Steps between C-alpha positions, in 0.01 A plus 500: 500500500796734496474492880615135488845659487592534868491857627312647203172668594224653286235758582218649291291812517198467272281794405237584238655399169857527621737376770851453636708191568818501712753218502698537824842335497743380768789730579800446275296379202685549169306618196515596135251553221430572137240699304408368156169669431494827311297708748605450865388703800760440769709637785841387631535239226823643353689390812395142425731489200781252575774764472347734759656529847204422725433125515231456765124549472270552799163472327338503158182699435257430216217748469217628291460865411756527219767762574283651775506168685876512540429723801401182687870436550523809722290337769697175478839671513412716800358207696801280425734782604313523831567127542873553437500330161719624216848593391696666781606856418635792700150646510323179600363193325370522143264212412542358149152446357474450122147586390305452179146586397232379264246723329151463652381861506181416309407218739581712807313807376822698499566444871850353528636363828756705690734488796231402752390207288860389453553503874176304550626228266829485691318476831303208360828330410634558849181372664403199287751477220519121479189484282460647154143533371481494120272623224342846507692615806782740577675641196302261281161649595459714188707289259376382161637290213437447130482849353702407190189430288321811622458650846125431499578128497732494802431292809609516862856428607619464859776394737641149531772315684673162474805315631708188439803324638839498331717251686544648849360840399150641464411734214185710527344764277225759518356655184269795436354433156372802307608400151432598142506131408300194600600266782558153356535152646802279437319345202428840347130519582378838620424517872401867498518757227330676217140405435530609137475245223831370369423666168537844662849625413755567770515862616195629309526825694786708636578395858630751750848443634508445874150353532623139525765327709583168662710521816686203648703446815692173535643400838724211596688390809803412289833674556551721194695804388334807358608387152338162564177673598511690172513167317196382697316819403576425135358151545191652660441684174524166320213389724297801386566411137376145565177605666404827324452545125606745377732611781751783544328728251590866473176577685588279800728600788601143582747479787654212695684524832686203649620482861697244696510460878826303498439182699586199280731432207341399168644547148353813347427332165273248670326783682444678168308206357272482803456878501361494147248234595395663827445842341286349224290324764459819708373683191246227433383496862439876478219452248359165610478549878150485652530858626577628150133522402 
């Protein structure tokens, strides 16, 4: 689990066809990220670019509800500010909480989560954040995959997590999988995806931009710069390409965030290799977990 990285905690709020997941990070955690999908729904992701001034990240929020669901960050930011977390300014602390959403408005009946639900997910992380349930939970509750051969042939997606060691460091990932493409195993077999026959052509109907997205957060206890974290985020996208086919379409809002808590020294290129593998595994867990039914 991503919580195998010391100090990283995860909390879910799960509702009817939608949900919120909060990854709570230790103070001083460095972070960066990259968007490669064509239709993202996000907040505070521009500051993750490696040239931006702010380096630290307090929490990451993944949510359902499309653009409406970005309001979940309000509850997280206000609660973290009350706890004294954030960048120190003359007017008080300002928590840094990058947030991204998937589209699940059909599954949720048009009832997106908001600030209260975001705070509930954070409280779950504070109370029992060492565990990370997977499948149809949190932000993965209303996810689906395999719409690329027709939306009527899609199947359920979900949320997954995985981790691995890289010398003295631990690398963990959490993925919310709501993809246009199919999720594939390492040998190319389809684990979850379109139920249409292979003879059905790709994209037989016009898909709507913004209705698909895979969101990934990678965490490690390695000591990295913000530029190093950006490289890890790029490698996280390589993991998506390995486990989702097709990936990074113009209808997806695929985003990867990478954070480092700064405890041990490990070469970043070795971490990148492990990151790719861990992200691919987290994606696969999202659709094969027992709770994904």
